[in-house]
N, C-alpha and C positions, 0 to 999 in steps of 0.2 A: 772380536769382542770377548772379554773375559766374563764367563758366567759362573757365579759362585754356586757351588753344589752343596746343598744342605746335607750334613752327615746324618745318616740313618741310625737311630739309637733304639735300644730295646730296654723295656722294664719287665722283669719277670718276678712275680710274687707267688711261689709255689705253696706257701704256708697258709692254712686256714687259721684264723685267730679267734679264740674263744676267751672272753675276758670278763672280769667283774668280781667283786667280793663273793667268796663262796664257790667260785667256778671250779675249784679242785674236785668238787663232788661229781663233776661230769667226767672225771678221768677214766673210769672203767668203761663207761659208755663210749667214749671217744676211741679208746683202744680197741674195743670190740668192733666198732664201725670200720676200723682199718684192717680187721681180720686177724688181730693179734690174739693169740691164745696163751702165750707164755712169754711175757715181756721181761727183759733185763732192766731193772731199775738201777740206773747209774747215778750215784750220789757220793757224798763225802761224810766223814765222821761227824762234822759239826752239824750238818743237816739232820743226821740221825739223832745226835744228842739233843737237838732242839725239839725233837718229837715230830718233825715234819715228814720224815720217811714213814713213820707209823700212820700218820694222817693220810698220806697218799695210798698206803697199802690197804687202808679200809675199803678203797674203791677198786683195787686191782685184784684180779684173780690169777692164781698160779704164778705170781711174780717171783723172779730170782733177784736177790739184792747183791749188787756190787757196790760196796761203800768205800772203796780204796782210792777215790779221786783225791788228788793233791792239787794245790794251787799251781798254776802254770803247767798243765799236763804235758808230759813228755812222751817220746816215742815208746819207751818201755811200758809206761802206764797204759797207753792205748792198746798195746799188744796183750797185756795182762787182762784187760777188760774184754778184749776180743776172744781170748781163750775161754773166759768164763761164759761168754755168750754161746760159743760153739759147744762147750762141754755140757751145758745145761739144755741144749736143744732149743734155744729161744728163737722166736720168730718176729720179734719187734723190740723196740727200745723206748724207754721212758727216761728222760734226763731230768733230774730233780736237783736244783741247786743254782749256783752262779754260772758264770761263763765257763769255768773249768769243767764242771760236770757236763754242760751242754756240748762243749768242744770235744770232750772225751767221747761222748756218745756219737757225735758226728764222725769222729775218727774211726770208731768201731764199725759204724755203718759203712764207711768207705772200704775198710779192710774186708769186711764180710761179703760185700757185694762185688768188689773189684779184685780181691785177692792181694797177696803180698803184704808189705809193711806200709804204714802210713807215710813213712819216709819217702817211698817211691812217688808219692803224689804231691810232693812240694810243688807249689805253683810254678809253672814253667817247665816242669818235668813230665812225668807220665800223666796223661789226662784221666780224670774221673769219667767213666763212660756208662756206668750203671747207677741207677737211683739207689740210695741207701734204703735199708729195710724200713718198714713203717716206724716213724719216730715222732714221739710227742715230747715237746720241751715244756718244762714247768719251772720257770725262774723263781728263785727265792730271794733274789736281789733285784734292784732296779738300776741297771746301768749298762751292761755289756750289749744288750739287744741280741745276744746270740740265739735267742729263741726264734728269731726271724732272719738272721743273716745267712748269707750263702757262703760262709767261710768258717773254718776252724783254725785256731792258732795253736801250734804245737811247738814244744821246746825240744831242741836237739842239743844235749849237753856236750856232745863230742865237739861240736863247732862253737858252742857257747852262744847260740842264737835261737830266736823263735822264727818259725816259718809258717806261711799260709798254705792252706789246702782249700780248694774250692773255686769260687768265682763262677759257679754254675748252679742252677736250680736242682741239680741231681744230689746236692749235699744238704739242701734245705729241709727243715722239719716238715712233716706232713701237717701237724697241728701244733700251734703254740697255745698253751693254756696259761693265761696270765691272771693270777689271783692275787691281788694286792694284800689280802689278809696274810699270805705266807711271808710277807716282808715286815710284819708288825714288830717282830722281835729283833730286827736287825740292829746291831750296835751302831752308835753314831759314826765311828771311824769308817766302817764299811758302807754305811749310808752315804757318807761324804765322797768316798773314793769311787763308788759305783755310780753315784749321781753325776759326778764330774766327768766320768767316762761317757755317760749319755750326752752330756753337753758337748764334749769334745767331738763326738761323732757328728752332731749337728753342725758344729762350726766347720770342721774339716771337710765334711761332705758338701756343704753349701759353697765352699770356696775352692774346692779342688778342680782341676782341669776337666774332670769327667762330669761335672754337675749338669743336670737336666731338670726340666720342670717338676716331674713327679718327686724326685729326690729333694729338690729345693723345698717343696711344700712340707714334707715330713721333717726335713732338717730344721726348718724354722719353727715348726711346732715343738720339736724336742728342745730347742734353745729357750723358747718362751716358757714352756712348762717347767723346765729346770730352774730358770731364773726366778720364777714365781713361787715354786714349792720346795726347792731343796733345803733352804734354810729352815723352813718349818718342819720338814721331815727329820732333819738333823737335830733340831732342838726338842722335838716332841715325837718320838718314834711311834707313839700310839695313835697319832692323828691319821685316821683312815683316809680322809680326803686328800691329805698330802701324799700318803703312800700310793693312793690310786693314781693321782696325777703324775707321780714319778714313775710308776709302772708304765703309764702311757708314754712318757718321755723316753724311757728306755727302748720300748718297742719302736717308736718313731725313729729314734737314733739308729736302731738296727736296720730298719727299712731304708734309711737314707744311704746306706752303703750300696745297695743295689748289687749288681754283678761286678762292681769295680772297687775303688779303693779310696783312701783318705789322703793324707799329706805328711808333712815333715814331723808334726808332733807324734803321730803314730809310728812313723819310721824311727824316731828317737826312742819312744817308750817301748816299742816292741823289740827292737834290737837290744836295748839296754837291759830289758827284762830277762834276756838270756845270759847276762853277765852276773847279775845279782838277783836272787829270788825275792821279789818284792811285789806288792800289789800293783797290778797293771793300771788301774784307774787312778791311783794316787800319783804314780809316776807320770802318766799322761797329763794329769792336771798340773803338775809342777812345771812341765815344759811348755804347756799350751800358751800361756800369756806371752812369753818371749818369742815363740814362733809366730803368733799373731802380729806382734810388733814388727817382725821381719817381713811378713807377708803383706801387710796392709797397703804399702805403696803400690803393690802390683795389682790390687783389686779393691781400691778404696770404696767403690759403690757397694760392693758386697759386704765389706766389713762395716760400712755405715748402716746397712740393713740389719746386720747382726747386732749392732749397738742398740737399735730400736727394740729388737727382740729381747735384749738383755735388760731393757727398761731404762737405758741411759737417756738423758735429756739432750737431744741432738737438734732441737728446733733452731733453724737459721744457720746451722754450721755447714761449711763445705764438707764434701765426703771424707777427706782424709782426717779432718779434725773430729768429725763425727765418729769415724772409725776408732780414733784414739780414745775418745770418751767411752766407747764400748769396751775397749781393752782395759781401761782403768776400772770399769765396773766388773770385768772378769777377774782382775786381780783382787778386788774387794771380796767377791764371792769366794774365791779360792782361800783367802785368809779367814773369812768368816766361818768356814766349815772345817778349818783346822788341817788342811792338807800338809803333810810332813815336808820338810826340806830334803834336798838331795842327800845331805849328810845323814839325816835321820832314816832315809831309805837305803843307806848302806854304800853310797858312792863318795868318791873323793875327787878333787879337782885334778889330781895326777892322772886320772883315768880319761880326761877329756879327749886326748888324741885317739884313743881306742874307741871311745863312744862315738866320736864324730865319724870315724872311718866306717864303723859297722852301720851307723844310721844312713850314711851315704849309699851303702851297698844294699840297704833294704829297698824292696821294690816300690814301697809306698812313696819314696822320694820322687818318683816320676810324676805323680799326680799333684804335687805341690804347685800352687798358683804362681810362685816365683822360683826361678831356677836357683837351686841351692847346691853349693859345692862343699867339699870336706872342710875347707877353711871357714865357710859360712856356718857350718854346723859347730865348729869349734867356738866361734864367736857367740852363737846362740847359747851353747852350753855354759860359756863363761857368764852370760847374762842370767842364766838359770841359777847358777851357784851364787851369784852376787845379789840376787833378789832378796831384799829384806835385810841385808847386812848394813 
C-alpha cells in the first residue's frame, strides 16, 4: 500500500513589525531596546534630500550616517558600507529607504557577523551561520517588502547578474518600522514601480511550487490591497489611506516570500537587472503579465483565485477563463500606472537570447509552477516586447 507522506514545512518570521502613521517616532526607543548605542544609518542621497534622514535622526542617538547607497546595490557598495560600520565602531544598523538601502544593510550585517565578502554568501555557496547585528528596517517606499524578507539581492557587475543572499531568519531584520507617512512624497513613477513589485510578490509566491497556507494568506492580502489602492496612491500621492494600505501590501508581499522563492517573473527581472541598471519593480511589472499567461494552464485554480483578488468578474467562469480575466485586469493595472516598456527600460529585442539564458540560470526558475526552458523564456520575452505594439 502506498502511503502519501505529507511534506513538513516551516514558517519563520524573525521580525517584529511596528507600523502606523507616525511610527518613526519610535525609532530611537526600538534601537535602544535592541541594545544599540551607535547605529549606522544606511540610506541614499534621495532620502537625505527629501529630509527623511533628518527626520529619523531626530530620534536616533549617536548615529553614523552612510548615505552612499545606489540603486541595485553591488558587492563593492556593501563592502564600503561595512568599512564605515567597522571604522565608526557601530553596534547596530538602521536601514532607511527602499529595497536598495535595506538590502545593503542586510549585506553589511552578513559581512560583519560572518566575515569575508558578501559575494561568499551567494545562495548555494557559503551559508550564513550567524545572525546579523541588531537591524531596524524603515522603508520609505511601498513595494520591495525587504523590511521583512529573509533575502538580500546584490549585484555582481563582473558576471552581469544579481544574486540572492539569505533564505534564513539569520538575515532578517529584528524590527521593521513601517510608517506610511514616510512615503507621502514618493513620485508617481516610483509609487507605480514599487507597488507593482508588491503585487508581483503576491502573485508569484501564491503560485510558486513552494506555496503553503501562511504564505498564501499574506500573498492574497498583498494582491487585494494593491489592486484596490495602487491607482489611488499613484494618482494622489498625498492620500494617507492609500499610502497606508500600500505599505501593508508591501509588507505582506515580503512575508509571502518566506524562506523560499518566487518564479519566472523574478528570475527574469532579477537577472536582467544585472544587464541594465533599471528599476527592479518596473522591470518585474513589465514581464509579469506574459509570465502569468505562460503559467496559468499549469495552475488555473490558483490564477482564478488571483483574478478574484484583482477584482475581476469571474462569476460562472471555468478556472482557466477566470485566470485569463485576471491577467487582463493585471495588464490594465500595469498600463494605468504607466509602467515603462522594455525599450524605455533600456533593453532591445536583440538581447532576448542573453536575457533568456540568464533567466533560466537564475535559481528562482526552479520555483515556477510550470517548467520553463530557455526557449520558453525567449518566447515570453518576445511577448513582453510585443505587448502594446
